[in-house]
C-alpha positions, 0 to 999 in steps of 0.5 A: 464654555468649560473651565480651562484645562490645566497647564500640565494637561496641555503640556502633555498634549503638546508633547505628543506633537513634539512641541516644547514650550520656550522658557517663561511663565506659562498660562492658559487662555482662550478667545471668545465666549461662544464656539463661533466667536472662538473659531472666528478669532482663532482664524484671525490669529492664524491668518496673521491679521489679529495680534492683540486681545482684550479682556475685562479686568473685572471678569478676571478679578471676579473669576480669580484668574491671573492676568497676563504679563509681558513675556508670558507664554500662552497656550491658547485653546479653542472652544473645545479646550484643545490647544490651538496656538502658542503665543508670547505676550509682547506688551500688556497694559490695563487702560480704561475702555474709552482710552483704547486707541485706533492703533491698538484696535488695528492690531487687534484686527477684528472687523474692518480694524477701525476703532469704531468697530472695536468699540462696538464689538467690545462694548457688546462683549464686555456688556455680556461679561458684566451681566455675567459677573453682576456689574454695569458696563461703563466707558471707563471700565478697566480692560487688559490690552495684550499684544502678542506674537504667535510662536506656534500654530497647532494642527486641529485634532482632525488634522493631527 
C-alpha cells in the first residue's frame, strides 16, 4: 500500500463533498495491508458489524506513526487512499496480544466474531507485519485496541 495522504489533502477532498470534520485531533488511517483486506474491512464497518480495529504497536513505532487516542477523529482511507469513512476513537488501549478478550473480538466483528477467529486472523496479520519490520511475533506483543464510532460514510469515487 502507498503512503497515506496528508490530512490537509484529505480535508480538501472532503470539502468537495460538503463534509466538515468535528472538533478534535485529526489523523489518517487505513485498514488492512492488501486491497482485498481493506475492502473487506471497510465493508464490515459500513455494515455496522465492525466497530473496532487493532494495530501492532511495534509497527507504529517502526514506521514512526503516532497511535490513536480516545477522542481522535480519523479519516479512514481505502486501498487507493481515497477517503471512505470518518470515525471517532471512543476508547484506545495497548494490551498484550494474548490479553485481548472475547468481548473486544466480538466488537471488532470479523469472521464469526469469536476470540478464536480473532486470534488466528490477527496472528497471521501481525506475523506479516513483524516480518516487514524485522521482529518475531510473540503471544505478548503489544497491540493497540481501538473502539470507534462511525461519524460519516463517504461515497465511493464512482458513487460521487
